[in-house]
N, C-alpha and C positions, 0 to 999 in steps of 0.2 A: 640808623635812620629813625627807628621807632622812638628812641630816647630823644633825639634832637628835634623831632617833629613836635614834641610837647612844648617846645619853646615858642611855637607860633603865636599863642595868645599874647605873649609879651612883645614879640617882634611886629605883630600886625600894625600897631599904631605908627611905626616908622618904616613900613614896608616900601613906601614910595621913595624915601631917601635911599634905602638899601638897593632897590631895583635901579634907581638912577645911577648910584655909585657903581653897580655891576655893569651897567651899559657903558658908562664912561671908561671903566677899566677894560672892557672888551675892545672898545674903539682904540684905546691907547695901546693895548697889546697887539691888535691887528696892524697898527701903524708900523710896528717893527717888521711885519711881513712885507710891507711895501718897500722897505730899504733894499732887500735883495733885487727887486725888480728895477729899482733905480741903478743899482750896481751893474745889472745886466745891460741896461741901456748905455751906461758909461763905457763899459768894456767893449761891447760890440759896436758902439757908435763913436763918440769923441776920442776915446783912447786909441781905437784901431785906426781912425782916420786922422789922428794928430790934431784934433780940433780943440785948442786951448780954451776958447770961450765956452765950448760945451762942457769941458771938464770942470771949469769954475761954476757953471750953472748947476751941474750935477752935485758938486760939493755943497752949494747953497741949498739944494733940495734936501740933501741928507741932514744938514744942520737944522733946517726948519722942522723936518720930521722928528729929529731927536728932541728939539725944544718942545714941540707939541706933545710928544709922548710924556716927557717929564711933567709938563703943566697938567696934563690930564690925570696922571697918577696922583699928583699933589691935590688936585681938586677932588679926586675920589676919597682921599684920606680926610679932607675937610668935611665932606658930605656925611661920613659915618661917625666921626669922632663924638660929636655932641649927642646925637640920638642914641648911640650905643651906651654911652655913659648913663643916659637916662634909663635905658633898659636894665642895666646892671643895678642902678639905684632902686628901680621899681621892684625888681626881683628880691633885692635885699630887704626892702621894706615889707614886702609880702611875707618873706620868711620870718622876719621879726614879729609881725602880727600873728602869724600862725603859732610861733613859739609861745606867745602869750595866751593863746587859746587852747593849747594842748594840755591834757590832764597831768596831774602830779605824777601819776604812774609812768607816763612817758619820760618825764625828766628824771625820775628815779632810775630808769634803765639806761639812759643815754649819758655818756660822758660829755662834759661841757666843752672839752677840746674838740670833739667830733662835730658838735654843732657850730662851734666857732670857725672851724676850717671850712665848713660848708658855706658860711656867710661871707667868707673872705677869699681864700684861695680858689675854691671851686667856682665862685661867681666870676672871679677874675679870668679863669680859663674859659668860661662861657663867653664873656665879652670879647676875649681875644679871638675865639673861634668865629663869632659873628663879624668881627672887624676884618679878619684876614682869610682863614681857610674857607669859610662859607662862600665868600666872593670869588676867591681864586680857584677853588675847585671848578666852579662854573667857567670862569674866565679862561683858565688853562685848558679845559676841555674844548671850549669853542676855538681857542687859538690853535690847539693841536689839529683839530678837524680842518680849520681853514688852512693851516700850514701844509697839511698833507694834500689838500686840494691844490695848492700852489705847486707843491712838489710834483704831483702827477700831471699837472698841466704843463710843466716844463719838460719832464721826461718820465714816462711811466715805468721804464725799466729800473732806473735808479730809485724811484719811489717804492717799488716792491722790495728793493734791498733794505730800505729804511723801515719797512713795515714788518720785517721778520722778528724784531724783539718784542712785538706787542703781546703775543700769547704767553711767553715765559714771564713777562713783567706782570701780567694780570694774575697769574698763578702765584708768583712771589708776593705780590701785594695782598692777596687774599690770606695767605699763610701769615704774613707779617701782622695784618690787622687782628687776626684771631689771637695770636700770641701776645701782641702788645696790649690788647684790651685787658687781659688778666693781670699783667704786670702793672698797668696804669692804675687799676682799681686798688691793687695791693699798696702801691705807693701813696695814693691819696688817703687810704685808711690809716696808714702809718704816720702820715703828717698829722692826722687828727689825734692819734695816740701821743705823739710827741708834743703837740700843743697842750694836751691835757696835763702832761707831766710838768711842763713849764708853768702853766696856770696854777696848778696845785702847789708847786714849790714857792711861787711868789705869794700866794694867799696864805700859805702855811709857813712863811719864813721864820716866824717866832718859834715854832716847834722845831724846825730844822736847825736853827742856831742854838735853841735852848738845849737840845739833846745832842748837839754836835754831829748831826747826821748829814752834813754837807757833802762828805765824801760818798756816802751811800746813794744820796740823791744824784750826785754828779755821775756816779757809776750807772744808775738806772737810766739817766738821760743819755749817757754815752752808748749804752747798749741799744736803746731805741734809735739813736742817731746813726749808729753803725748799720743797723738793720735797714733803715731807710736808705743809707748810702749804697748798700748792696743792691737794693731794689732799683735805685736810680741807675746804677752801673749796668744792670741787666737791661733796662730800658735803652741806655746808651749803646750797648752792644747790638741790640735788635735794630735800632735806628741806623747804626753804622753799617750793619750788614745789608739792609735794604737800600741804603744810600749807595753803597759800593756797587751792588748789582744794577740798580737803576741808572747809575752813571756809566758803568762798564758796557752794558749791552748796547745802548744807543751809540756810544763812542765806537764800539766795534763795527756797528752797522755803518756809521759815517765813514770810518776808515775804508771799509769795503767799497762804499759808493765812490770815495775819492779815487781809489785805485782803478775801479772800473770806468769812472768818468774820464780820468786822465788818458786811459788807453783809447777810449772812444774819441777824445779830442785829437789825440795823435793820429788816429785813423781817419779823421775828418768827418766822423759821424755826428759830432756834437760841437757846438761853438764854445769858445772859451768863456764868453759872457754867460751862456746858459749854465756851464759848470760852476762858475763863480756864484751865480744867483742861486743855483741849487744848494751848494754847500753853505752859503750865507743863510738861506732859509732853514736848512737843517740845524745850523748853529743857533739860529734864533729860537728854535724849538727846544734847545737844551734846557733852558730854565723851566719852561712849563712841564717838561718830562721829569727832570731831576727833582723838582719841588714836590712830586707826588709823595715821596716818602715822608717828609716832615709834615706835609699837609694832612696826610692820613693819620700821623701820630698826634698832631694837635686836635684833629677831629675826634679821634678815639678818646683822648683825655677829656675833651669837652663832653662827649657822650657819657663818659663815666661820671664827670662832675654833675651832669644833668640828672643822671640816675640818683646820685647821692642827694642832690637838692630835692628831688621829688619824693625821696624816701621820707623826708620830713613833711613836705607839703601834702603827702597822701595820708599821713597819720590822722586818725579820727580826732576831731576837736571835741571838747567838752560839750555835751548836749545841753541846750538851754533848759530843757525839762527832761525828767526821767521817764515820761510816759505820755501817751496820748490822752486827751480829755476824757474819752470814753473809758479808758483804763482807770483814770482817777475816779470817775463816777462810780464805776463798778466796785473799786476798792472802798470808796466811802460808803456805798450802800451795804457792802459786806460788814463794814465796821458798825454801822447802825444796827444790823441784824445780830451782831454779836460775834461775827467771825470775819476776819479780813485776811486776804492772801496777798503777800508781797514776797514771794519766794518760799514761804512756809506758813502753816496755819498759826494764828496767834490769838490770844485772848483780846477781847474788846472791852475789858473792864473799864469802867468810867465812861461808857458811851453816853450815859445820862448823868449830868452833874448838878441836878437840882436847880437852884436859882442861878447857877453860872450859865445855864443854857443847855441846849442839846447838841450832841455831836451829829453833824450831817455830812453829806457827801463833800462839801467844800469847807469843812472845818467846824468850829464852835460858834454857834449863833444864839443870841439871847431871844427872848420872846418878841422883841421888836424887830428881829431880823438883822440887827447890826452885829458884826463879828465881835465876840467877847474874848477878853484876854484869858488865855489858858496856859501861858508859859511854854515850857519846852517839854515834849514827850518823846521818849524813846520806846517804841513798841516792837518787841521781839526782834531787835536789831541784830543782824548777823553780818560779819565782815570777814572776808578772806582776800589777801593781797593777790592781784592778778597773776603774779609770777610765782606764787607759792607752789611747792611740790604737790603733785597729785596725792591725795590721801592725807595731807597734813591737816590738823585740826584748825578751825577758823580762829582768828585772833579774838573776835567777839562772837558769842554764841547765845542769842536769845536775850539781849539786854533790854530790860524794862525799867524805866525810870521816869518820874514826873517831877519837873522843877516848876514850882508854882509861880504865878506872875509876881514879879518883884522880889523873888526869893533868890538867895545866893546859896548854891549847892557846891560843897567841896567834894572833889573826887579823889579818893585815896586808894592806893593799891601797891603791890610789890613791883619789883623790877620786871619789865616785860609783860605786865598784866593788860596792857592795851589802853592805858589812860590817854596818851597823846593821840592814838588812833581814834578813840571815841570822840575827842574834841574836834579832830579834823573832819569828822563826818557832818558836823553841824553846818559849816559853811560850804559843804560839798567839795572840799579839797580831795576827798575820795568819795566814791559812790557806795552806798550800802549794798551788800550782797543780798540781804533779805530783810524783811521788816520795813519800818519807816520811821522817820523823825518828823515831828510836827511842831511848828512854831505858831502859837495861838490857834491851834487846830488845823493849820494849813501844811500839807505835805511839802517838805523842802524840795523834793524831786520834781514837783509840779510848778515850782516858782522859777521865774527868770533869774539867772544868776546875778545880774546887776541888781535886781531888787533884793534878792536874798542877802547879798553882801553889803547892801546899804543898811540892812536891819541887824546884821551880825557883825560884831567887831572882834578881832582876835589879837592876842599877844602871845608869841611863842617863847619857849624857854631859851632858845638860841636867838637873840635879837639880831636882825639884819638891817643895816643902814646902807643907804646909797650915797654915791658921790654927789652930794648936794648939800645945801645948807641945813642947819638944824631945824629951822622953821619949815622948810620944804619937806623934810623927812617926817616931821610930826603931822603936818597938815595932809599928808597922804591918806590919813584915816578919816578925813572930813570931806564934806561936799565942796563944790567949787566956790560956794559963797562964804566959806569960813575965812576968818581974818585974824587980826591980832588979838581981839578979846578971847576968842576960842583957843588960840594958841597959848596965851598966858594962863588961862584957866587950866588947860591940860598939863602944862609944865608944873603948875602949882600942885595939882593932884599927885603927880608923879614925883614931887619933891625934886624936880630938875631945874627949877627956875634959878636957884642959887648958883649952881656951877655953870649954867648956860650964860647968865649975866656976866660971869667972870671970863668968858671966852673973848678972844680979841674983837670979834664983830658981833657978839651976842647971838641972837637967833639967826643972823646972817652968816655965821661962821661955817665954812665948808668942813665937813667932818671927814672927808677922804674916803677912799675905797673901803667898804665893809665897816666904816666907822672905827678903824683900828687906831686912830689917833686918840680915841677916848678909852676910858677904863671899861671893864666889863659891867660894873654897876651903873656907870653913866649910860652906856648903850641900852641896858635893860630898862632904865627909867625913861629914856626917850621912846623906847618901844611901847612901854606902858602908856605914856602920854599919847602916842599915836592911836592906841586902842580906845582911849576914852574921849578924844577930842571931838568926835562926831556925836556924842551923847547917844550911843546906840541903844536900841530897844533890848538887844540880847548881847551879852558879853561873854567871851570865852577866853580864859586866861590859863596858860600852861605854865604853872609854877613861876609866876611873874616876879617873885622877889628873891629868887635863889642866889643872885649875885650881890645882894645888898648886905652891908654890915648891920648889926642889930639896932643901932641908933637910927640909921636911915630907914630901916625896915619899919620901925615903930612909927615914924613920922608918915611914911607912905601909907601904912595900914590905916592910920587915923584919917588921912585925907581920902583914902579909897572907900572907907565905909560910907562917906557921904555920897560918892558916885554910885555905889552898889545899891543904895536905897531906891534909886530911880531906874533900875534896870533889872532884868532877869539874867543871872550870871551862873556860869559853870566854871569853877576854879580848880585846876589840878594842884593838889597840895601835898607836900612832903613833910612839912614841919608843923608842929602844934600851933605856932603863932599864926600861920597862914590859915589853918583850919578854923581858928577862932573868928575869922572874918565871916564865916558862913553861918547861915541859919540852920542848915542840916548838912549831914555828911553821908556820902554813898561810898560803900566799900566795893571795889571791883576786884574779883578774884576768879581765876579760871575762865575768863571771858564772860562772866556774868556779874550782875549786881547781887551780892550776897547779903548785904545789910544796909539799911537806911535809918538814920536817926540823928539826934544831936551828938555832939562830940562826947559829952558826958555819958549819954545812954550807950553809945557804942563801946566806950571804955569799960562799962560794966558788963555788957552782953556779948561782946565779940573779942575772943582771945587774939585773933589775927590782927584786928585793928589796934588792940592794946599793945601788941608786940611792935607793930609798925610805928606807933607813936611813942614807944619807949625810948627812942633815941638811938637804938642799935643800928637802925637803917635810915637814920635821918639824912635826907637828901638823896636817898637811893631811888632809882627808877624801877 
């Protein structure tokens, strides 16, 4: 109940329709209890006295009652169908919105199949619960109570006989619910695991086929499918057991009541009509009683699905800002004084920049009070992944780096040095553990995410495209007012206009899921075009040319130089040709910036840099 009560905010807008549907179902169900009373009148009246007209009249009453019951149940279904479809759609939309707002660390931990199963299978179970068990648990309870009232009104002795199975049924239902909840949760988690395997196999079909791994993938799928099958069979056995007991105990009581009632009719203590009415009422209660088992099962599955849904909805969203204004002011004041604390003490070198202006609590401002350009600053930046083992060294440990306004800085380092992690901190895909990052003197953690990501544009080493047109994929990196001119310019910068124009529908060509209909180089050029289309103030490129051939790379570099003149850029580089795009180079080693200078300076002064650029690790991470 605690889990299911959390659905109330979604159900509240349609509560009138649901309550109306429940009332209609109660009326329809109670009509079935009127039928035994008509039968009693028929048997003790027209049948006993040979009144043919009365028999036909009684038959007409029974027919009308049956038609009314069917119409009311149909009306109930109509009442709930549309609003509950809306509830499911609303919950699915809320889940999707939440997924977009959850941090990267959350998505790194969760398998996509688990999230997909929550958005599909689990929400379908919730809708089914709201449509059927939620109503009929109430309807059947009212019907059973009303039915027992009718039974006791007809004969209290036989009524007591039919009441004997109640206690053992309550105990059995409690045991069943407790066991079924565990198995239901296990089954739903296994559905998520199976969905993950299917999704990964489809997205990685080229790898599966290229390495001939279809048999091992099929075996992995078969193993998970068999595990799920076993769990479903356990559920079926539990449901079969409770169904058997819930069916057997009332039938046993009805049989005992039939024997006792027949004896009493024979002794003249009870009329035949009363016995017929009593047994008809008892049989009318069979469905409400026997349905308890699967109604409890569906309710338990819905409760488990609700728990899984709210596991995602309860996850903390990305904070708009990383601290309160007073915290920011304190940090800025400390920076002005020469010491700032953001998890660790750090130097405030550069707090005064001469004619560039003075560092203040809200950034860098010139003498006229207008914010001055200061580029990108990393001040004692430390980062540790949230799920890193206790005691493990941080990925980044005290990074200090200044990228001047309009400057392009190449970031070079060995495999696992943290280059990609450092670039992800600028747009706050991850939050810094300590220190701070400043854009034109403004702490990124104190900026609204929408504003931050309108200033910073990124292109990742692994380009991701969506099932949309080429134009739509590229214009994702621009504002809503961007159009064809901006699109053509970005494609030209990325040297993508040639192959795009040769596509069947040009920029309107659908690229398909993950853009797999395009080559790796084509996808990377479109990702680069997406990064530059909005003319960002700050540009972060993670090895943007790794998939290009040397001739295309040279053309892209020539066009990219023009773009880089108008922006402050941080470019992860592995090849000398990419490094030469930059004004200066920063060497990242051991989680720190160990050297900064021009390409030629570092070749002379840094043995590690010279080794990295020698070609022995060309393209290594």
